[in-house]
ROSE-616154 format. One record per residue: residue in three letters; chain; x, y, z of N, C-alpha, C in turn. Coordinates in nm, 3 decimals, padded with zeros to 5 digits, always signed. Example, Ala and Ser with C-alpha at 12.3 -4.5 7.8 and 13.67 -1.06 7.14 Angstrom:
BEGIN
- r,c,n_east,n_north,n_up,ca_east,ca_north,ca_up,c_east,c_north,c_up
- ALA,A,+01.319,-00.569,+00.780,+01.230,-00.450,+00.780,+01.320,-00.330,+00.780
- SER,A,+01.285,-00.225,+00.708,+01.367,-00.106,+00.714,+01.290,+00.003,+00.787
end
This chain:
BEGIN
- r,c,n_east,n_north,n_up,ca_east,ca_north,ca_up,c_east,c_north,c_up
- MET,A,-01.296,+01.771,-00.313,-01.380,+01.671,-00.251,-01.309,+01.614,-00.129
- GLN,A,-01.382,+01.597,-00.022,-01.324,+01.544,+00.100,-01.386,+01.409,+00.132
- LEU,A,-01.301,+01.312,+00.160,-01.349,+01.180,+00.198,-01.402,+01.185,+00.341
- THR,A,-01.495,+01.094,+00.371,-01.542,+01.084,+00.509,-01.431,+01.027,+00.595
- ARG,A,-01.443,+01.049,+00.724,-01.345,+00.994,+00.818,-01.345,+00.841,+00.811
- TYR,A,-01.462,+00.784,+00.787,-01.476,+00.639,+00.776,-01.384,+00.585,+00.666
- THR,A,-01.391,+00.646,+00.549,-01.306,+00.604,+00.437,-01.160,+00.631,+00.467
- ASP,A,-01.131,+00.747,+00.523,-00.995,+00.783,+00.561,-00.936,+00.677,+00.654
- PHE,A,-01.010,+00.641,+00.759,-00.959,+00.543,+00.856,-00.952,+00.403,+00.795
- GLY,A,-01.041,+00.373,+00.702,-01.034,+00.245,+00.632,-00.907,+00.235,+00.549
- ILE,A,-00.874,+00.342,+00.479,-00.751,+00.344,+00.399,-00.629,+00.336,+00.490
- ARG,A,-00.629,+00.413,+00.599,-00.516,+00.408,+00.693,-00.496,+00.268,+00.750
- THR,A,-00.605,+00.202,+00.782,-00.596,+00.066,+00.836,-00.530,-00.026,+00.734
- LEU,A,-00.574,-00.019,+00.611,-00.515,-00.103,+00.507,-00.368,-00.068,+00.483
- MET,A,-00.335,+00.061,+00.490,-00.196,+00.102,+00.474,-00.110,+00.043,+00.586
- TYR,A,-00.161,+00.047,+00.707,-00.088,-00.006,+00.823,-00.056,-00.154,+00.803
- LEU,A,-00.153,-00.228,+00.753,-00.130,-00.369,+00.728,-00.035,-00.390,+00.611
- ALA,A,-00.049,-00.308,+00.509,+00.032,-00.324,+00.388,+00.179,-00.295,+00.408
- VAL,A,+00.214,-00.211,+00.505,+00.356,-00.183,+00.528,+00.423,-00.295,+00.608
- GLN,A,+00.345,-00.395,+00.647,+00.398,-00.506,+00.726,+00.362,-00.641,+00.662
- PRO,A,+00.392,-00.660,+00.534,+00.348,-00.781,+00.465,+00.410,-00.910,+00.518
- GLU,A,+00.526,-00.899,+00.580,+00.594,-01.019,+00.630,+00.550,-01.059,+00.771
- ARG,A,+00.465,-00.981,+00.833,+00.420,-01.010,+00.969,+00.340,-01.140,+00.972
- GLU,A,+00.374,-01.224,+01.068,+00.308,-01.354,+01.080,+00.186,-01.351,+01.171
- THR,A,+00.187,-01.265,+01.273,+00.074,-01.261,+01.365,-00.037,-01.174,+01.307
- LEU,A,-00.159,-01.206,+01.349,-00.275,-01.130,+01.302,-00.278,-00.992,+01.367
- PHE,A,-00.338,-00.899,+01.299,-00.359,-00.764,+01.352,-00.484,-00.766,+01.438
- ARG,A,-00.489,-00.674,+01.532,-00.605,-00.665,+01.621,-00.658,-00.522,+01.623
- ILE,A,-00.785,-00.511,+01.652,-00.850,-00.381,+01.656,-00.781,-00.289,+01.757
- ALA,A,-00.744,-00.342,+01.873,-00.679,-00.261,+01.977,-00.550,-00.198,+01.925
- GLU,A,-00.480,-00.268,+01.841,-00.355,-00.216,+01.784,-00.383,-00.097,+01.692
- ILE,A,-00.484,-00.110,+01.608,-00.520,-00.001,+01.517,-00.567,+00.121,+01.597
- THR,A,-00.648,+00.098,+01.700,-00.699,+00.209,+01.780,-00.585,+00.282,+01.849
- GLU,A,-00.484,+00.207,+01.894,-00.371,+00.270,+01.962,-00.284,+00.349,+01.865
- VAL,A,-00.256,+00.291,+01.752,-00.168,+00.356,+01.654,-00.228,+00.486,+01.601
- PHE,A,-00.359,+00.484,+01.571,-00.422,+00.600,+01.509,-00.510,+00.680,+01.604
- ASP,A,-00.513,+00.642,+01.732,-00.592,+00.711,+01.834,-00.738,+00.722,+01.792
- LEU,A,-00.797,+00.607,+01.763,-00.937,+00.599,+01.719,-01.019,+00.520,+01.819
- SER,A,-01.149,+00.533,+01.812,-01.235,+00.455,+01.901,-01.242,+00.311,+01.851
- ALA,A,-01.244,+00.218,+01.946,-01.252,+00.076,+01.912,-01.381,+00.045,+01.837
- ASN,A,-01.489,+00.111,+01.875,-01.618,+00.088,+01.810,-01.610,+00.126,+01.662
- HIS,A,-01.549,+00.241,+01.633,-01.536,+00.288,+01.495,-01.449,+00.193,+01.413
- VAL,A,-01.336,+00.153,+01.472,-01.245,+00.062,+01.402,-01.311,-00.073,+01.379
- SER,A,-01.388,-00.120,+01.476,-01.458,-00.249,+01.460,-01.552,-00.246,+01.340
- LYS,A,-01.625,-00.136,+01.325,-01.717,-00.123,+01.212,-01.641,-00.123,+01.080
- ILE,A,-01.531,-00.051,+01.077,-01.451,-00.043,+00.955,-01.392,-00.179,+00.919
- VAL,A,-01.334,-00.246,+01.018,-01.273,-00.377,+00.994,-01.380,-00.477,+00.947
- HIS,A,-01.496,-00.474,+01.009,-01.604,-00.563,+00.969,-01.643,-00.537,+00.823
- HIS,A,-01.660,-00.410,+00.788,-01.698,-00.372,+00.651,-01.589,-00.413,+00.551
- LEU,A,-01.463,-00.384,+00.584,-01.354,-00.422,+00.494,-01.347,-00.573,+00.478
- GLY,A,-01.380,-00.646,+00.583,-01.384,-00.792,+00.575,-01.495,-00.839,+00.481
- LYS,A,-01.614,-00.780,+00.494,-01.726,-00.817,+00.407,-01.695,-00.788,+00.262
- LEU,A,-01.618,-00.683,+00.238,-01.583,-00.645,+00.101,-01.466,-00.728,+00.045
- GLY,A,-01.401,-00.808,+00.129,-01.290,-00.892,+00.085,-01.153,-00.827,+00.095
- TYR,A,-01.148,-00.704,+00.144,-01.018,-00.637,+00.158,-00.941,-00.693,+00.277
- LEU,A,-01.013,-00.745,+00.376,-00.951,-00.807,+00.492,-01.000,-00.950,+00.505
- GLU,A,-00.914,-01.033,+00.557,-00.953,-01.167,+00.601,-00.964,-01.157,+00.752
- THR,A,-01.081,-01.186,+00.805,-01.102,-01.176,+00.949,-01.117,-01.316,+01.007
- ILE,A,-01.054,-01.335,+01.123,-01.058,-01.463,+01.193,-01.114,-01.437,+01.331
- ARG,A,-01.223,-01.505,+01.363,-01.289,-01.485,+01.492,-01.227,-01.577,+01.597
- GLY,A,-01.255,-01.544,+01.722,-01.213,-01.630,+01.832,-01.102,-01.570,+01.915
- LYS,A,-01.061,-01.645,+02.014,-00.961,-01.600,+02.112,-00.831,-01.554,+02.046
- SER,A,-00.783,-01.631,+01.954,-00.657,-01.594,+01.887,-00.684,-01.534,+01.749
- GLY,A,-00.801,-01.474,+01.735,-00.840,-01.416,+01.606,-00.778,-01.279,+01.582
- GLY,A,-00.815,-01.224,+01.471,-00.766,-01.094,+01.428,-00.795,-01.079,+01.280
- PHE,A,-00.711,-01.005,+01.213,-00.733,-00.983,+01.070,-00.602,-00.955,+01.000
- ARG,A,-00.606,-00.971,+00.870,-00.491,-00.942,+00.783,-00.548,-00.905,+00.646
- LEU,A,-00.461,-00.859,+00.558,-00.508,-00.824,+00.424,-00.572,-00.946,+00.359
- GLY,A,-00.682,-00.924,+00.292,-00.755,-01.032,+00.226,-00.705,-01.059,+00.085
- LYS,A,-00.623,-00.969,+00.034,-00.563,-00.985,-00.098,-00.435,-00.903,-00.102
- PRO,A,-00.348,-00.930,-00.195,-00.224,-00.854,-00.203,-00.250,-00.704,-00.223
- ALA,A,-00.163,-00.623,-00.167,-00.176,-00.477,-00.177,-00.177,-00.431,-00.322
- THR,A,-00.112,-00.505,-00.410,-00.111,-00.469,-00.552,-00.248,-00.485,-00.616
- GLU,A,-00.336,-00.565,-00.554,-00.469,-00.590,-00.609,-00.578,-00.503,-00.547
- ILE,A,-00.540,-00.415,-00.455,-00.638,-00.327,-00.392,-00.629,-00.190,-00.459
- ASN,A,-00.727,-00.161,-00.543,-00.732,-00.037,-00.617,-00.794,+00.073,-00.529
- ILE,A,-00.728,+00.185,-00.521,-00.773,+00.294,-00.433,-00.907,+00.352,-00.479
- GLY,A,-00.926,+00.368,-00.607,-01.053,+00.420,-00.657,-01.169,+00.328,-00.622
- GLN,A,-01.151,+00.199,-00.643,-01.257,+00.102,-00.608,-01.282,+00.100,-00.458
- LEU,A,-01.176,+00.111,-00.380,-01.189,+00.114,-00.235,-01.270,+00.234,-00.189
- VAL,A,-01.240,+00.350,-00.243,-01.313,+00.472,-00.207,-01.460,+00.458,-00.247
- ARG,A,-01.488,+00.407,-00.364,-01.627,+00.387,-00.405,-01.701,+00.292,-00.311
- ALA,A,-01.631,+00.189,-00.263,-01.692,+00.090,-00.175,-01.718,+00.144,-00.035
- LEU,A,-01.635,+00.236,+00.012,-01.647,+00.285,+00.149,-01.732,+00.411,+00.163
- GLU,A,-01.737,+00.492,+00.060,-01.813,+00.616,+00.068,-01.962,+00.590,+00.047
- ASN,A,-02.045,+00.649,+00.131,-02.190,+00.636,+00.115,-02.238,+00.709,-00.009
- SER,A,-02.179,+00.823,-00.036,-02.218,+00.903,-00.151,-02.096,+00.979,-00.201
- LEU,A,-02.084,+00.985,-00.330,-01.978,+01.064,-00.390,-02.034,+01.192,-00.453
- ALA,A,-02.161,+01.220,-00.425,-02.222,+01.342,-00.476,-02.164,+01.461,-00.400
- PRO,A,-02.108,+01.559,-00.471,-02.045,+01.672,-00.402,-02.145,+01.768,-00.336
- ILE,A,-02.269,+01.770,-00.386,-02.373,+01.855,-00.327,-02.506,+01.782,-00.332
- ASP,A,-02.596,+01.826,-00.246,-02.734,+01.773,-00.246,-02.826,+01.892,-00.273
- CYS,A,-02.875,+01.899,-00.393,-02.957,+02.013,-00.436,-03.099,+02.009,-00.381
- SER,A,-03.135,+01.900,-00.316,-03.272,+01.888,-00.267,-03.289,+01.933,-00.122
- LYS,A,-03.180,+01.955,-00.051,-03.188,+01.995,+00.090,-03.102,+02.117,+00.116
- PRO,A,-03.154,+02.233,+00.130,-03.291,+02.270,+00.091,-03.302,+02.271,-00.061
- TYR,A,-03.422,+02.259,-00.107,-03.448,+02.254,-00.251,-03.393,+02.379,-00.319
- CYS,A,-03.321,+02.357,-00.427,-03.265,+02.469,-00.505,-03.356,+02.497,-00.624
- ARG,A,-03.395,+02.619,-00.636,-03.484,+02.658,-00.746,-03.419,+02.641,-00.883
- PHE,A,-03.288,+02.642,-00.888,-03.217,+02.626,-01.015,-03.210,+02.480,-01.062
- MET,A,-03.243,+02.387,-00.975,-03.222,+02.246,-01.004,-03.277,+02.199,-01.140
- PRO,A,-03.395,+02.236,-01.182,-03.445,+02.186,-01.311,-03.359,+02.225,-01.432
- SER,A,-03.286,+02.335,-01.423,-03.206,+02.381,-01.537,-03.058,+02.398,-01.505
- CYS,A,-03.018,+02.353,-01.391,-02.881,+02.377,-01.343,-02.778,+02.293,-01.419
- GLN,A,-02.670,+02.357,-01.458,-02.561,+02.288,-01.524,-02.445,+02.259,-01.427
- LEU,A,-02.453,+02.318,-01.309,-02.348,+02.295,-01.209,-02.338,+02.148,-01.171
- THR,A,-02.450,+02.080,-01.158,-02.445,+01.939,-01.118,-02.367,+01.854,-01.218
- GLY,A,-02.382,+01.884,-01.347,-02.307,+01.812,-01.449,-02.158,+01.839,-01.440
- VAL,A,-02.123,+01.964,-01.415,-01.982,+02.001,-01.400,-01.923,+01.930,-01.278
- LEU,A,-01.996,+01.930,-01.167,-01.947,+01.864,-01.046,-01.937,+01.713,-01.063
- ARG,A,-02.031,+01.653,-01.135,-02.024,+01.509,-01.164,-01.899,+01.478,-01.245
- GLU,A,-01.869,+01.564,-01.342,-01.748,+01.547,-01.423,-01.622,+01.557,-01.336
- ALA,A,-01.623,+01.651,-01.241,-01.509,+01.668,-01.151,-01.490,+01.544,-01.062
- VAL,A,-01.598,+01.490,-01.010,-01.589,+01.370,-00.927,-01.536,+01.253,-01.009
- ASN,A,-01.583,+01.241,-01.132,-01.534,+01.134,-01.219,-01.384,+01.148,-01.247
- ALA,A,-01.338,+01.271,-01.264,-01.194,+01.294,-01.285,-01.115,+01.258,-01.159
- TYR,A,-01.169,+01.295,-01.044,-01.108,+01.262,-00.914,-01.093,+01.111,-00.900
- LEU,A,-01.201,+01.039,-00.930,-01.197,+00.894,-00.919,-01.106,+00.831,-01.023
- ALA,A,-01.098,+00.892,-01.141,-01.009,+00.841,-01.245,-00.864,+00.845,-01.200
- VAL,A,-00.827,+00.949,-01.126,-00.690,+00.956,-01.072,-00.670,+00.846,-00.968
- LEU,A,-00.766,+00.831,-00.876,-00.754,+00.728,-00.773,-00.747,+00.588,-00.835
- ASP,A,-00.816,+00.569,-00.947,-00.816,+00.439,-01.016,-00.678,+00.399,-01.067
- LYS,A,-00.588,+00.494,-01.080,-00.453,+00.466,-01.130,-00.363,+00.404,-01.024
- TYR,A,-00.407,+00.403,-00.899,-00.319,+00.363,-00.789,-00.372,+00.244,-00.711
- SER,A,-00.277,+00.162,-00.668,-00.309,+00.049,-00.580,-00.262,+00.084,-00.438
- LEU,A,-00.304,+00.002,-00.344,-00.256,+00.018,-00.207,-00.103,+00.009,-00.203
- GLN,A,-00.048,-00.080,-00.282,+00.099,-00.095,-00.287,+00.165,+00.035,-00.331
- ASP,A,+00.104,+00.105,-00.425,+00.161,+00.231,-00.473,+00.170,+00.335,-00.361
- ILE,A,+00.069,+00.338,-00.275,+00.069,+00.443,-00.172,+00.147,+00.406,-00.046
- VAL,A,+00.200,+00.283,-00.043,+00.289,+00.245,+00.068,+00.427,+00.205,+00.015
- SER,A,+00.461,+00.253,-00.103,+00.591,+00.218,-00.162,+00.707,+00.277,-00.081
- ASN,A,+00.677,+00.376,+00.003,+00.778,+00.433,+00.093,+00.765,+00.368,+00.232
- LYS,A,+00.754,+00.237,+00.232,+00.729,+00.157,+00.352,+00.820,+00.193,+00.469
- ASP,A,+00.948,+00.204,+00.445,+01.042,+00.233,+00.554,+01.013,+00.368,+00.619
- ASP,A,+00.981,+00.468,+00.538,+00.946,+00.600,+00.592,+00.820,+00.592,+00.676
- LEU,A,+00.721,+00.517,+00.630,+00.596,+00.503,+00.703,+00.616,+00.429,+00.835
- LEU,A,+00.696,+00.323,+00.832,+00.722,+00.246,+00.955,+00.791,+00.332,+01.061
- GLU,A,+00.878,+00.421,+01.019,+00.946,+00.510,+01.114,+00.850,+00.604,+01.185
- LEU,A,+00.735,+00.629,+01.127,+00.638,+00.722,+01.186,+00.544,+00.655,+01.287
- LEU,A,+00.554,+00.524,+01.299,+00.470,+00.453,+01.394,+00.522,+00.473,+01.536
- PRO,A,+00.433,+00.465,+01.635,+00.477,+00.481,+01.775,+00.582,+00.375,+01.811
- ASP,A,+00.669,+00.409,+01.904,+00.774,+00.317,+01.946,+00.719,+00.183,+01.993
- THR,A,+00.605,+00.185,+02.061,+00.547,+00.059,+02.110,+00.508,-00.032,+01.993
- THR,A,+00.461,+00.027,+01.886,+00.424,-00.052,+01.769,+00.547,-00.109,+01.702
- ILE,A,+00.651,-00.030,+01.692,+00.773,-00.077,+01.629,+00.832,-00.192,+01.709
- SER,A,+00.830,-00.185,+01.842,+00.884,-00.295,+01.922,+00.799,-00.419,+01.905
- VAL,A,+00.668,-00.405,+01.891,+00.582,-00.521,+01.865,+00.616,-00.581,+01.731
- LEU,A,+00.640,-00.496,+01.631,+00.674,-00.545,+01.498,+00.806,-00.621,+01.499
- GLN,A,+00.902,-00.575,+01.577,+01.031,-00.640,+01.581,+01.023,-00.776,+01.648
- LEU,A,+00.928,-00.793,+01.740,+00.911,-00.921,+01.807,+00.843,-01.024,+01.717
- ASN,A,+00.765,-00.976,+01.621,+00.688,-01.069,+01.537,+00.765,-01.115,+01.416
end
């Protein structure tokens, strides 16, 4: 199963924030777009959605930005994926219509596989996937690291 880019970028954004828990300044969309080479429009939508879901605290205005809305230990990866993905169905048997659909057992097998996939993700928090914080920070662009050192 492959996650959408939307979910992928949402997780990356949260990881970026989680590896910098001691940072005092707010994060900005421009920073995320630069670090991950993403469009500002796409990141804006993701940040807005993550804010509505409570994963981010967003502050509007001139000196606004965003930060994690809850501790990384409380952000469950399985719940996050469920919240960001439009559909977790591995196939759509109705487009085009499959003649086997009324008696097909494949859909049940695939549903079981998706449930197993999500069960694994449910075992992990955001903190678990950034436990190698120092290694992750080293992979950030030099400009980001210098900004981090100033804050």
